[in-house]
C-alpha atoms as one frame of an Amber mdcrd trajectory, in Angstrom:
protein
   0.000   0.000   0.000   2.786   2.441   0.897   4.521   1.772  -2.418   1.338
   2.640  -4.347   0.921   5.856  -2.392   4.528   6.792  -3.055   4.066   6.323
  -6.789   0.921   8.441  -6.707   2.702  11.229  -4.833   5.654  11.081  -7.227
   3.312  11.296 -10.187   1.603  14.354  -8.714   4.967  15.940  -7.945   6.118
  15.436 -11.531   2.945  16.950 -12.967   3.337  20.061 -10.802   6.892  20.498
 -12.075   5.609  20.287 -15.660   2.939  22.873 -14.822   5.635  25.243 -13.548
   7.774  24.734 -16.669   4.754  25.242 -18.930   3.819  28.413 -17.039   7.351
  29.786 -17.459   7.265  29.124 -21.216   3.875  30.848 -21.490   5.167  33.818
 -19.507   8.177  34.079 -21.844   5.824  34.100 -24.843   3.797  36.938 -23.343
   6.691  39.113 -22.188   9.040  38.633 -25.151   6.555  38.534 -28.023   2.855
  39.144 -27.396   2.460  41.915 -24.813   5.187  44.250 -26.219   3.568  44.032
 -29.656  -0.013  44.483 -28.386  -1.005  40.998 -29.536  -4.071  40.176 -27.419
  -4.771  36.618 -28.575  -8.002  36.116 -26.658  -8.474  34.830 -23.138  -7.657
  36.486 -19.847  -4.108  37.198 -20.997  -5.562  39.192 -23.902  -7.736  41.252
 -21.553  -4.740  41.794 -19.276  -2.649  42.939 -22.243  -5.208  45.584 -23.198
  -5.591  46.790 -19.587  -1.815  47.021 -19.300  -1.722  49.567 -22.113  -4.820
  51.386 -20.877  -3.950  51.687 -17.198  -0.411  50.270 -16.835  -1.705  47.442
 -14.675   0.713  44.486 -14.298  -0.359  41.675 -16.595   0.113  38.892 -14.035
  -1.759  40.661 -11.245  -4.587  41.577 -13.619  -4.934  37.951 -14.709  -5.158
  36.810 -11.099  -7.715  39.504 -10.220  -9.893  38.424 -13.144  -9.517  34.740
 -12.315 -10.457  35.020  -8.620 -14.165  35.781  -9.214 -14.207  33.144 -11.946
 -12.945  30.561  -9.459 -15.546  31.608  -6.906 -18.299  31.371  -9.524 -16.891
  28.045 -10.699 -17.012  26.571  -7.202 -20.589  27.784  -6.806 -22.035  26.728
 -10.157 -19.744  23.878 -11.264 -18.629  22.473  -7.933 -14.864  22.891  -8.030
 -14.305  20.101 -10.559 -11.477  22.107 -12.099  -9.366  21.111  -9.101  -6.323
  22.201  -7.162  -4.000  21.892 -10.158  -5.891  24.560 -12.063  -5.690  26.971
  -9.140  -1.979  26.203  -8.781  -1.255  26.715 -12.502  -3.210  29.983 -12.570
  -1.348  31.312  -9.534   2.066  30.265 -10.835   1.443  31.726 -14.305   0.320
  35.065 -12.864   3.380  35.290 -10.599   5.893  34.204 -13.246   4.541  36.686
 -15.803   5.247  39.630 -13.507   8.616  38.202 -12.430   9.855  37.907 -16.019
   9.019  41.392 -17.287  12.781  42.065 -17.460  13.119  39.745 -20.463  14.145
  41.487 -23.698  11.726  41.972 -26.577  12.888  39.730 -29.418  11.060  41.407
 -32.303   8.829  44.368 -33.065   7.439  42.741 -36.169   3.810  41.860 -35.285
   3.728  38.921 -37.706   6.812  37.307 -36.193   5.563  38.116 -32.703   2.168
  36.511 -33.346   3.698  33.349 -34.832   6.504  32.776 -32.322   4.487  34.052
 -29.378   1.573  31.819 -30.345   3.854  28.814 -30.767   5.585  29.330 -27.421
   2.346  29.918 -25.538   0.890  26.832 -27.227   3.823  24.749 -25.990   3.487
  26.120 -22.469  -0.288  25.762 -22.269  -0.114  22.327 -23.867   2.207  21.174
 -21.098  -0.171  22.577 -18.474  -3.217  20.925 -20.074  -1.395  17.598 -20.469
  -0.668  17.663 -16.725  -4.392  17.685 -15.992  -4.778  21.404 -15.279  -5.938
  24.534 -17.070  -5.126  28.185 -16.532  -8.685  29.045 -15.528  -9.657  32.183
 -17.387 -11.984  31.985 -20.360 -12.025  28.160 -20.258 -13.673  28.367 -16.857
 -15.861  31.307 -17.919 -17.156  29.277 -20.880 -18.094  26.388 -18.587 -19.979
  28.762 -16.267 -21.866  30.400 -19.138 -22.678  26.952 -20.548 -24.390  26.155
 -17.254 -26.963  28.868 -18.017 -27.143  28.561 -21.821 -26.667  24.823 -22.487
 -27.915  25.123 -26.083 -24.463  26.550 -26.936 -21.453  24.248 -26.681 -18.487
  25.166 -24.497 -16.372  25.444 -27.647 -18.799  27.919 -29.224 -18.913  30.026
 -26.064 -15.119  29.999 -25.793 -14.808  31.079 -29.423 -17.283  33.932 -28.826
 -15.386  35.121 -25.735 -12.052  35.074 -27.563 -13.603  36.972 -30.478 -14.944
  39.649 -28.118 -11.538  39.996 -26.432  -9.772  40.369 -29.783 -12.388  42.881
 -31.003 -12.044  44.801 -27.726  -8.278  44.988 -28.253  -8.745  46.276 -31.795
 -11.087  49.031 -30.566  -8.805  50.098 -27.720  -5.647  50.062 -29.829  -7.528
  51.599 -32.787  -5.771  49.112 -34.998  -7.788  46.180 -36.329  -4.710  44.893
 -38.114  -3.443  43.909 -34.678  -6.673  41.958 -34.218  -5.835  39.955 -37.335
  -2.395  39.188 -35.928  -4.075  38.167 -32.663  -6.307  35.724 -34.541  -3.228
  34.276 -36.251  -1.496  33.879 -32.892  -4.580  32.221 -31.388  -4.689  29.773
 -34.303  -1.000  28.869 -34.011  -1.332  28.412 -30.261  -4.394  26.154 -30.572
  -2.693  23.975 -33.199   0.397  23.544 -31.029  -1.774  22.652 -28.026  -3.591
  20.022 -30.111  -0.270  18.584 -31.272   1.000  18.278 -27.693  -2.230  16.758
 -26.364  -2.931  14.423 -29.291   0.496  13.866 -30.830   1.830  14.789 -34.255
   2.468  11.269 -35.554  -1.070  10.787 -36.846  -1.998   7.289 -37.906  -4.667
   6.150 -40.374  -7.749   4.090 -39.643  -8.559   1.842 -42.605 -11.854   0.110
 -43.419 -11.849  -2.436 -46.239 -14.989  -3.949 -47.754 -14.304  -6.928 -49.994
 -15.637 -10.375 -50.898 -12.105 -11.687 -50.290 -11.574 -10.175 -46.863  -9.925
 -13.274 -45.383  -7.133 -13.246 -47.981  -6.590  -9.503 -47.550  -6.464  -9.817
 -43.747  -3.873 -12.614 -43.938  -1.624 -10.570 -46.217  -1.885  -7.464 -44.002
  -0.978  -9.468 -40.891   1.887 -11.250 -42.673   3.368  -8.478 -44.836   2.712
  -5.421 -42.641   2.694  -7.150 -39.252  -0.473  -5.283 -38.278  -3.503  -6.604
 -36.458  -6.807  -6.688 -38.311 -10.326  -6.739 -36.857 -13.244  -8.222 -38.779
 -16.582  -6.453 -38.336 -19.855  -8.050 -39.381 -21.593  -6.089 -42.110 -24.346
  -6.498 -44.677 -24.750  -4.838 -48.061 -28.097  -3.074 -47.878 -28.515  -3.290
 -51.677 -27.218  -6.815 -52.317 -28.281  -8.164 -48.900 -25.028 -10.174 -48.830
 -23.085 -10.603 -45.620 -19.669  -9.020 -45.662 -16.722  -8.935 -43.277 -15.533
  -5.340 -42.982 -11.851  -5.217 -42.126 -10.587  -2.525 -39.787  -6.952  -1.827
 -39.013  -4.756   1.085 -37.965  -1.554   1.847 -39.868   1.153   4.442 -39.947
   1.017   6.803 -42.891   4.149   5.236 -44.380   2.331   1.874 -44.620  -0.697
   3.102 -46.553   0.760   2.586 -50.034   1.767  -0.988 -49.184  -1.774  -1.684
 -47.976  -3.268  -0.305 -51.189  -0.980  -2.568 -53.215  -2.058  -5.614 -51.199
  -5.752  -4.879 -51.689  -5.355  -4.066 -55.375  -3.596  -7.368 -56.105  -6.263
  -9.428 -54.342  -9.486  -7.535 -55.147  -9.547  -4.541 -57.478 -13.225  -3.992
 -56.686 -12.690  -3.625 -52.946 -13.704  -0.437 -51.126 -11.022   1.236 -49.002
 -11.951   3.994 -46.567  -9.114   5.984 -44.959  -9.604   8.311 -41.993  -7.194
  10.152 -39.714  -6.595   8.650 -36.286  -5.475  11.554 -34.114  -3.971   9.361
 -31.406  -3.436   5.607 -31.179  -2.485   3.884 -27.937  -1.448   0.266 -27.744
   0.948  -2.284 -29.206   2.836  -0.992 -32.225   1.980   2.642 -31.487   2.194
   4.902 -28.416   2.294   3.469 -24.926  -0.191   4.581 -22.278   0.959   7.474
 -20.046
């Protein structure tokens, strides 16, 4: 029992370290790229960026002040499901942002700032999210709003909030070109976060419909060393039973699979879809 508890504690300790590292990377993105170039890429950090230029309020402190009522509302209406890690990551990010204001500004080109700032913040936030936390902010606000207007999805509400923040920045700065750069930064950041959470080595799910499915399955297992699952199917026009083959391959193996199917049954149907993340033998191991 004590050994299990020790492993659990160690795992928690490691995730908190990753949260700190991710928060530092996000703070670097804000202080070296985004804030100096007035790139308010949505979220609480975007609001804090605008308020910094309006009233010279510290970005980190402003983020914490905005997040406190959100946490209180979250505990009341959601029940605190966002957890201790989220509170910890929000606190650390706010503190680190104000402690790293001494960092030099790398570029004054808004395009470069939006791309590199978005990429860095995506890496940092991706690390935080992968550790089981969030940075509070608009993510939490979207969940609270969803509680009252459930006919909108959380994603739609989050998109609307980010749009309002970016529009607000454009009005305050009287420069809607900066809003376009902010949208670009938000896009880059979201793509990097997705890559960190889901992986970049996308596989392919393959469905094969053929009257010679047994032969095709044997060749795939022998030549490609991949497992194949047979699903029971029926042709709704012909009313014939069919075995639908399903397997998951790496992208580099797709051409070999097509060659196998073509040699055995030129009339076979092949359906390819992206598999964003595959866990198990032959692919990624479980975390």
